[in-house]
C-alpha positions in Angstrom: 0.0 0.0 0.0 1.4 3.4 -1.0 1.2 6.5 1.2 -1.6 7.8 -1.0 -3.6 4.6 -0.3 -3.2 4.8 3.5 -6.8 4.8 4.9 -7.8 7.9 6.9 -8.8 7.8 10.5 -12.4 8.4 9.4 -12.3 5.3 7.1 -10.7 3.2 9.8 -13.3 4.1 12.4 -16.1 3.3 9.9 -14.8 -0.3 9.5 -16.3 -1.6 12.7 -16.6 -5.3 13.4 -20.2 -6.2 13.5 -21.3 -9.7 14.4 -24.6 -10.6 15.9 -24.6 -13.4 18.5 -26.1 -16.0 16.2 -23.7 -15.1 13.4 -20.8 -15.3 15.8 -21.9 -18.7 17.1 -22.5 -20.1 13.6 -19.1 -18.8 12.5 -17.4 -20.7 15.4 -19.4 -23.8 14.4 -18.5 -23.5 10.8 -14.8 -23.5 11.6 -15.0 -26.4 14.1 -17.0 -28.6 11.6 -14.5 -27.7 8.8 -11.6 -28.9 10.9 -13.3 -32.1 12.1 -15.1 -33.2 8.8 -12.6 -32.1 6.2 -9.0 -32.6 7.5 -6.3 -31.2 5.3 -3.2 -33.4 4.6 -1.0 -30.3 4.6 -2.2 -28.9 7.9 -0.9 -29.4 11.4 -3.7 -31.8 12.6 -3.0 -31.5 16.3 -3.1 -27.7 16.1 -6.4 -27.8 14.1 -8.0 -30.2 16.7 -7.1 -27.7 19.4 -9.0 -25.0 17.6 -11.9 -27.3 16.9 -12.4 -27.9 20.6 -12.0 -24.2 21.5 -14.4 -23.0 18.7 -17.0 -25.7 19.3 -17.1 -24.7 23.0 -17.3 -21.0 22.1 -20.2 -21.7 19.7 -22.0 -23.6 22.4 -21.6 -20.8 25.0 -22.6 -18.0 22.6 -25.7 -19.7 21.3 -27.1 -21.0 24.6 -26.6 -17.7 26.4 -28.0 -15.7 23.5 -31.3 -17.6 23.9 -31.4 -16.8 27.6 -30.5 -13.2 26.8 -33.4 -12.9 24.4 -35.8 -14.2 27.0 -34.4 -12.1 29.8 -31.0 -10.6 29.8 -30.7 -11.1 33.6 -30.7 -14.9 33.0 -27.2 -14.6 31.5 -25.8 -13.1 34.6 -23.9 -15.3 37.1 -26.3 -13.9 39.7 -29.6 -12.7 38.1 -30.5 -11.0 41.3 -27.7 -8.5 40.7 -29.3 -7.3 37.5 -30.4 -4.0 39.2 -26.7 -3.1 39.5 -26.0 -3.6 35.8 -26.6 -0.8 33.4 -27.3 -0.9 29.7 -23.7 0.4 29.2 -22.3 -2.6 31.2 -24.2 -5.0 28.9 -23.1 -3.2 25.8 -19.4 -3.4 26.5 -19.6 -6.8 28.2 -18.7 -5.5 31.6 -20.4 -8.2 33.7 -19.9 -11.7 35.0 -22.0 -14.3 33.0 -23.1 -17.7 34.1 -21.3 -21.0 33.3 -22.5 -23.1 30.4 -23.8 -25.7 32.7 -25.8 -23.1 34.6 -27.1 -21.8 31.2 -28.3 -25.3 30.4 -30.1 -25.6 33.7 -31.9 -22.3 33.1 -32.8 -23.2 29.6 -34.4 -26.5 30.8 -36.1 -24.9 33.8 -37.2 -21.5 32.6 -37.7 -22.1 28.8 -38.4 -25.9 28.8 -35.7 -26.5 26.2 -35.2 -30.2 25.7 -31.6 -31.1 26.5 -30.9 -34.8 27.2 -28.6 -36.1 29.8 -26.2 -37.4 27.1 -26.1 -33.9 25.5 -25.5 -32.2 28.8 -22.8 -34.7 29.7 -21.0 -34.2 26.3 -21.2 -30.5 26.6 -19.7 -30.8 30.1 -16.9 -33.0 28.6 -16.3 -30.4 25.9 -16.0 -27.8 28.6 -13.4 -29.9 30.5 -11.4 -30.3 27.3 -11.6 -26.6 26.6 -10.4 -25.8 30.2 -7.5 -28.3 29.9 -6.4 -26.6 26.7 -6.7 -23.2 28.1 -4.9 -23.9 31.4 -2.5 -26.8 31.2 -2.8 -28.7 27.9 -4.8 -31.7 26.7 -4.1 -35.2 25.6 -7.1 -36.6 23.8 -7.5 -38.9 20.8 -9.0 -37.5 17.6 -11.7 -40.1 17.6 -12.8 -39.1 21.1 -13.0 -35.4 20.0 -15.1 -36.4 17.0 -17.5 -38.6 19.0 -18.0 -35.8 21.5 -18.4 -33.2 18.8 -21.0 -35.3 17.0 -23.4 -35.2 20.0 -22.8 -31.5 20.7 -23.2 -30.6 17.0 -26.4 -32.6 16.7 -27.8 -30.7 19.7 -26.7 -27.3 18.5 -28.1 -28.0 15.0 -31.5 -28.8 16.6 -31.2 -25.9 19.0 -30.6 -23.4 16.1 -33.6 -24.8 14.1 -36.0 -24.8 17.1 -35.0 -21.8 19.2 -32.9 -19.2 17.2 -33.3 -19.3 13.4 -37.1 -18.9 13.3 -36.8 -15.4 14.9 -33.8 -14.2 12.9 -34.5 -11.1 10.7 -34.4 -12.1 7.0 -31.2 -10.2 6.3 -29.4 -12.0 9.1 -30.9 -15.3 8.0 -29.6 -14.8 4.5 -26.1 -14.1 5.8 -25.9 -17.4 7.8 -27.4 -19.5 5.0 -24.0 -20.6 3.4 -22.3 -21.5 6.7 -25.4 -23.4 7.8 -25.2 -25.5 4.6 -21.6 -26.3 5.3 -22.3 -27.2 8.9 -25.1 -29.6 7.8 -22.9 -31.3 5.3 -19.9 -31.6 7.6 -22.1 -32.9 10.5 -23.1 -35.7 8.1 -19.5 -36.6 7.6 -18.7 -36.7 11.3 -21.8 -38.7 12.1 -20.9 -41.2 9.4 -17.4 -41.6 10.7 -18.6 -42.3 14.3 -21.4 -44.7 13.2 -19.1 -46.6 10.8 -16.4 -46.9 13.4 -18.8 -48.4 16.0 -20.2 -50.8 13.4 -16.8 -52.0 12.5 -16.0 -52.6 16.2 -19.2 -54.6 16.9 -17.6 -58.0 16.2 -14.7 -57.3 18.5 -16.9 -56.0 21.3 -19.6 -58.7 21.2 -17.6 -61.4 23.1 -16.7 -59.0 25.9 -20.0 -57.4 26.8 -19.7 -58.6 30.4 -16.6 -56.4 30.9 -17.3 -53.6 28.5 -18.3 -50.2 29.9 -18.7 -46.6 28.6 -15.3 -45.0 28.1 -15.0 -41.9 30.3 -13.0 -40.2 27.5 -15.0 -40.7 24.3 -18.2 -41.9 26.1 -18.8 -44.8 23.8 -19.6 -48.3 24.9 -16.1 -49.4 23.9 -13.9 -49.6 27.0 -13.0 -53.2 27.7 -11.4 -54.2 31.0 -8.9 -57.0 31.0 -8.1 -59.4 33.9 -4.4 -59.5 33.0 -3.6 -56.0 31.8 -4.8 -52.5 31.2 -8.3 -51.5 30.2 -8.5 -50.4 26.5 -11.0 -48.4 24.6 -11.4 -49.7 21.1 -12.8 -46.5 19.8 -10.5 -43.8 21.2 -8.2 -45.8 21.5 -7.3 -44.9 25.1 -5.4 -47.4 27.3 -5.4 -47.0 31.1 -4.3 -49.2 34.0 -7.1 -50.7 36.3 -6.6 -47.9 38.9 -6.9 -45.2 36.3 -10.0 -46.8 34.7 -11.7 -47.2 38.1 -11.1 -43.6 39.1 -12.0 -42.1 35.7 -15.1 -44.2 35.4 -16.2 -43.4 38.9 -15.5 -39.7 38.6 -17.5 -39.4 35.4 -20.5 -41.7 35.9 -21.0 -42.7 39.5 -22.3 -40.2 42.2 -19.8 -39.6 45.0 -20.9 -40.9 48.4 -20.9 -39.6 51.9 -17.9 -40.6 54.1 -18.4 -42.7 57.2 -19.5 -40.6 60.2 -16.7 -39.3 62.4 -16.2 -37.1 65.4 -14.3 -34.6 63.4 -15.1 -30.9 63.9 -15.5 -30.2 60.1 -17.5 -32.2 57.6 -15.6 -34.6 55.4 -15.6 -34.3 51.6 -17.6 -36.8 49.5 -15.7 -39.8 48.3 -15.7 -41.8 45.1 -17.6 -45.1 45.1 -14.5 -47.2 44.9 -13.7 -50.1 47.3 -11.1 -52.9 47.6 -12.1 -56.0 45.6 -12.7 -59.1 47.9 -11.1 -61.3 45.2 -8.0 -59.5 44.0 -7.7 -57.0 46.9 -7.1 -54.2 44.5 -8.7 -50.8 45.2 -10.5 -50.9 41.8 -14.1 -52.1 42.7 -16.5 -49.4 41.5 -20.0 -49.5 43.0 -22.6 -48.5 40.4 -20.9 -49.7 37.2 -23.1 -50.5 34.2 -21.7 -53.1 31.7 -22.7 -53.5 28.1 -24.3 -56.9 28.8 -26.7 -55.4 31.4 -27.5 -51.8 30.4 -29.8 -50.2 32.9 -28.6 -52.4 35.8 -25.9 -51.2 38.2 -23.4 -53.7 39.6 -20.1 -53.7 41.5 -17.4 -54.1 39.0 -13.7 -54.7 39.5 -11.5 -53.1 36.8 -8.6 -55.4 37.9 -10.5 -58.7 37.8 -12.6 -57.4 34.9 -15.6 -59.0 36.5 -18.9 -58.0 38.1 -19.8 -58.7 41.6 -23.0 -58.5 43.6 -25.7 -56.5 41.7 -26.8 -53.4 43.5 -30.4 -53.2 44.7 
């Protein structure tokens, strides 16, 4: 650019960035789907996956909170009761503390009767944990696990957009998001196809081991197989973990913590994971409340070292 072509201060000030909340969320979604559905051979895949997680989480947060904002802007605040202390100027410049994504989900379900399944909420929570790990201390996660998590979150956001956001968009804005929405739909099909094909391909390998197969706490597929003479291994991720890791991760993700035994201590004791010593192998890897693939809907005590169930829980 020559000196004569240098933009004036007036022209620079006129070039303001203008993104509506829905456009912003869809833009994040568009980028995340592009990365997950259409990997480039020339790109740094690990770097791209990092941005897929960050952008998918950003899209989720923007879109969910915008629906709350449209209903009542105070619902977006961490403490709605503090709304009287927030001025329009605070809202305009973003000078306020908003609620967490999980709180937003709770308010959408409670206040607006938005249908959000337990699986969808769990996968959104898992996405949040991955995002936090990336932001604060790094993340080790298989591409397949990210894709499986993304498929559930994307399915939900796709439905959420159709049911709760797009019908009320002004026509000009609806026209602007038409192209990226088309790309998102197409890419979601690719991701869904990969996950379903991978699970179908694994069926024959998993079928003989249903008595010791549980939901993987990383990718949340019914593909984590415990082995009596070695580590537990997820056939989908594929994540490998020793019995102690498997027990702790499974318990932390899927089993409610329990109250500690009563004591005479002055202060209350923290809740404890539902893990005990196994009466057979003596390892501290018996998880109370495990559900195995062979008995979905029924909780048992399961030892991740013996790779065997024990007494069914009442």
